[in-house]
C-alpha positions as CSV (number, residue, x, y, z in Angstrom):
1,M,-18.8,0.9,0.9
2,P,-16.8,-1.4,3.1
3,S,-13.5,0.1,4.3
4,G,-11.4,-2.6,2.5
5,M,-12.9,-1.6,-0.9
6,I,-12.2,2.1,-0.8
7,G,-9.2,2.6,-3.1
8,L,-9.5,-0.9,-4.6
9,E,-12.2,0.0,-7.2
10,G,-11.3,-1.5,-10.5
11,T,-8.8,-4.0,-9.2
12,F,-11.0,-7.1,-9.8
13,Q,-13.1,-7.4,-12.9
14,G,-14.6,-10.3,-14.9
15,G,-13.3,-12.9,-12.5
16,K,-9.7,-11.7,-12.8
17,Y,-7.5,-9.3,-10.9
18,V,-6.6,-6.3,-13.1
19,L,-4.2,-3.3,-12.9
20,P,-6.2,-0.3,-11.8
21,S,-5.8,3.0,-13.7
22,L,-3.7,5.7,-12.0
23,P,-5.9,8.3,-10.3
24,Y,-3.8,11.1,-11.8
25,A,-1.5,11.7,-14.8
26,S,1.9,10.0,-14.5
27,D,3.7,13.4,-14.1
28,A,1.2,14.9,-11.7
29,L,3.3,14.1,-8.6
30,E,6.3,16.0,-9.8
31,P,8.8,17.1,-8.5
32,F,8.4,14.7,-5.6
33,Y,7.7,11.6,-7.6
34,D,9.0,11.6,-11.2
35,K,7.0,10.6,-14.2
36,R,9.4,7.8,-15.4
37,T,9.4,6.1,-12.0
38,V,5.6,6.2,-11.9
39,E,5.3,4.7,-15.3
40,L,7.7,1.9,-14.6
41,H,6.4,1.3,-11.1
42,H,2.8,1.1,-12.2
43,G,3.1,-0.4,-15.7
44,K,5.8,-2.9,-15.0
45,H,6.2,-3.7,-11.3
46,H,2.5,-3.5,-10.1
47,A,1.4,-5.2,-13.3
48,A,3.8,-8.1,-12.6
49,Y,2.0,-8.7,-9.2
50,V,-1.3,-8.7,-10.9
51,A,-0.1,-11.2,-13.5
52,G,1.6,-13.4,-10.8
53,L,-1.6,-13.4,-8.8
54,N,-3.8,-14.5,-11.6
55,K,-1.3,-17.2,-12.7
56,T,-1.1,-18.5,-9.1
57,L,-4.9,-18.8,-8.9
58,D,-5.0,-20.7,-12.2
59,Q,-2.3,-23.0,-10.9
60,L,-4.3,-23.6,-7.7
61,D,-7.4,-24.3,-9.7
62,A,-5.5,-26.9,-11.8
63,A,-4.1,-28.5,-8.6
64,R,-7.6,-28.8,-7.1
65,K,-9.0,-30.4,-10.3
66,A,-6.0,-32.8,-10.5
67,G,-6.0,-33.5,-6.8
68,D,-2.3,-32.8,-6.9
69,Y,-1.0,-30.6,-4.1
70,A,2.7,-31.3,-4.4
71,S,3.3,-27.6,-5.0
72,I,0.9,-26.2,-2.4
73,R,3.7,-24.6,-0.3
74,A,5.1,-22.6,-3.2
75,L,1.7,-21.7,-4.5
76,S,0.5,-20.6,-1.1
77,R,3.6,-18.4,-0.8
78,N,3.1,-17.0,-4.3
79,L,-0.6,-16.2,-3.5
80,A,0.2,-14.2,-0.4
81,F,3.1,-12.4,-2.0
82,N,1.4,-11.4,-5.2
83,A,-2.0,-10.6,-3.7
84,S,-0.5,-8.5,-1.0
85,G,1.7,-6.7,-3.6
86,H,-1.4,-6.0,-5.7
87,I,-3.5,-4.7,-2.8
88,L,-0.8,-2.5,-1.3
89,H,0.2,-1.0,-4.6
90,S,-3.5,-0.2,-5.3
91,I,-3.7,1.6,-2.0
92,F,-0.2,3.2,-2.6
93,W,-1.4,5.1,-5.7
94,R,-4.3,6.5,-3.8
95,S,-2.1,7.4,-0.8
96,M,-0.6,10.3,-2.9
97,K,-2.3,13.4,-4.2
98,P,-0.9,16.0,-6.5
99,G,0.1,18.9,-4.3
100,G,-0.7,16.9,-1.1
101,V,-3.3,17.8,1.5
102,A,-2.8,21.1,3.3
103,V,-5.2,20.4,6.2
104,M,-5.6,16.9,7.7
105,P,-9.3,15.9,8.2
106,D,-10.4,16.3,11.8
107,G,-11.4,12.7,12.3
108,L,-8.0,11.4,11.2
109,A,-6.2,14.0,13.2
110,M,-8.1,13.1,16.4
111,A,-7.4,9.4,15.9
112,M,-3.7,10.2,15.5
113,R,-3.7,12.2,18.7
114,E,-5.5,9.5,20.6
115,S,-3.2,6.7,19.3
116,F,0.1,8.5,19.1
117,G,-0.1,11.6,21.3
118,S,-0.1,14.1,18.4
119,V,-0.2,14.3,14.6
120,E,3.4,15.3,14.6
121,A,4.4,12.2,16.6
122,A,2.4,10.0,14.2
123,K,4.1,11.4,11.2
124,A,7.5,11.1,12.8
125,Q,6.9,7.5,13.7
126,F,5.6,6.7,10.2
127,A,8.6,8.3,8.6
128,A,11.0,6.4,10.9
129,A,9.3,3.1,10.3
130,A,9.3,3.5,6.5
131,K,12.9,4.6,6.4
132,D,14.1,1.7,8.6
133,V,12.2,-1.2,7.0
134,E,14.7,-4.1,6.6
135,A,15.4,-4.7,2.9
136,S,12.2,-4.3,0.8
137,G,8.8,-3.4,2.2
138,W,6.4,-0.7,3.2
139,G,5.6,1.8,5.9
140,L,1.9,1.5,6.7
141,L,-0.6,3.5,8.7
142,A,-3.5,1.2,9.6
143,H,-6.6,0.9,11.8
144,E,-6.5,-2.1,14.3
145,P,-10.1,-3.1,15.1
146,A,-9.7,-5.0,18.4
147,A,-8.4,-1.8,20.2
148,D,-10.1,0.5,17.7
149,R,-6.9,2.5,17.3
150,L,-4.3,3.4,14.7
151,V,-1.0,1.5,14.4
152,I,2.1,2.0,12.2
153,L,3.6,-1.1,10.8
154,Q,6.9,-2.0,9.1
155,V,5.8,-4.4,6.4
156,E,8.6,-6.6,4.9
157,R,8.1,-7.6,1.3
158,H,4.4,-7.3,0.9
159,E,3.0,-9.9,3.3
160,D,5.3,-10.1,6.3
161,L,5.0,-8.4,9.8
162,T,1.4,-7.4,9.5
163,I,-1.4,-7.7,12.1
164,W,-4.4,-9.8,11.1
165,G,-7.6,-7.7,10.6
166,V,-6.0,-4.3,10.2
167,T,-7.3,-1.9,7.5
168,P,-4.4,-0.2,5.7
169,L,-5.1,3.6,5.5
170,L,-1.9,5.0,4.0
171,A,0.9,3.0,2.3
172,C,4.5,4.2,1.5
173,D,6.4,1.8,-0.8
174,V,10.1,1.5,0.1
175,W,11.1,-1.2,-2.3
176,E,14.0,0.2,-4.3
177,H,12.0,0.1,-7.5
178,A,9.7,2.7,-5.9
179,Y,12.3,5.4,-5.7
180,Y,15.7,4.5,-7.1
181,L,15.6,6.4,-10.4
182,K,15.1,9.7,-8.7
183,Y,16.5,9.2,-5.2
184,A,19.2,6.5,-5.8
185,N,19.8,4.9,-2.3
186,N,18.4,7.9,-0.4
187,R,15.3,6.2,1.0
188,S,15.0,8.9,3.7
189,E,14.6,11.7,1.2
190,W,11.9,9.7,-0.7
191,V,9.9,9.0,2.5
192,D,10.1,12.7,3.5
193,N,8.9,13.7,0.1
194,F,6.1,11.1,0.1
195,L,4.7,12.7,3.2
196,K,4.6,16.1,1.3
197,I,2.1,14.5,-1.2
198,A,0.4,12.1,1.2
199,D,-3.4,12.0,0.7
200,W,-4.7,12.3,4.2
201,E,-8.2,12.7,2.9
202,F,-8.0,9.2,1.4
203,A,-6.7,7.8,4.7
204,A,-9.5,9.6,6.6
205,E,-12.1,8.1,4.2
206,R,-10.8,4.6,4.8
207,L,-10.7,5.2,8.5
208,Q,-14.2,6.4,8.6
209,A,-15.4,3.3,6.7
210,A,-13.4,1.0,9.0
211,C,-15.1,2.5,12.1
212,R,-18.7,2.2,10.9
């Protein structure tokens, strides 16, 4: 399976983007990620990006048929925003695992040492990046294919400050809706607890596919 598809199963069906099912029960990430936030985040916020993406594609189809591109700037912006939101959220749900992962897979650990000096340094940079995203966005561990190395990105909104061609491996959502019910304005505590339930096995699987 191509690296980009791992974790995105069930996100596009019958010619439409769809909300994927959670890979665990909504209370399975307690006490680090509470059931009510998971339900709202998945069923309301993520679902809204899916709906916005499908609506934008319908509007672009209508514009092509009418030969009327007066709204192309706004529609292009909406396409990037909603599609990126859908993809990153789909990866986000798979980036966590009930109980976390006690031992990081060897291949991912080696890549972290080669790219960042040590696993501990990689985790520290990831946490710092996620905590310090300006306004709303994401902390992202990704594979950059030109140098065949790992990078850590601060993504603003869903689509800004990326590097073309990277494969996201692990995504931490730091929009306020992702953590505010439990953590209020304490984003740092949320990021620290996200790392306790991070699914490094999922990240390793995406890395292995990206490097084939």
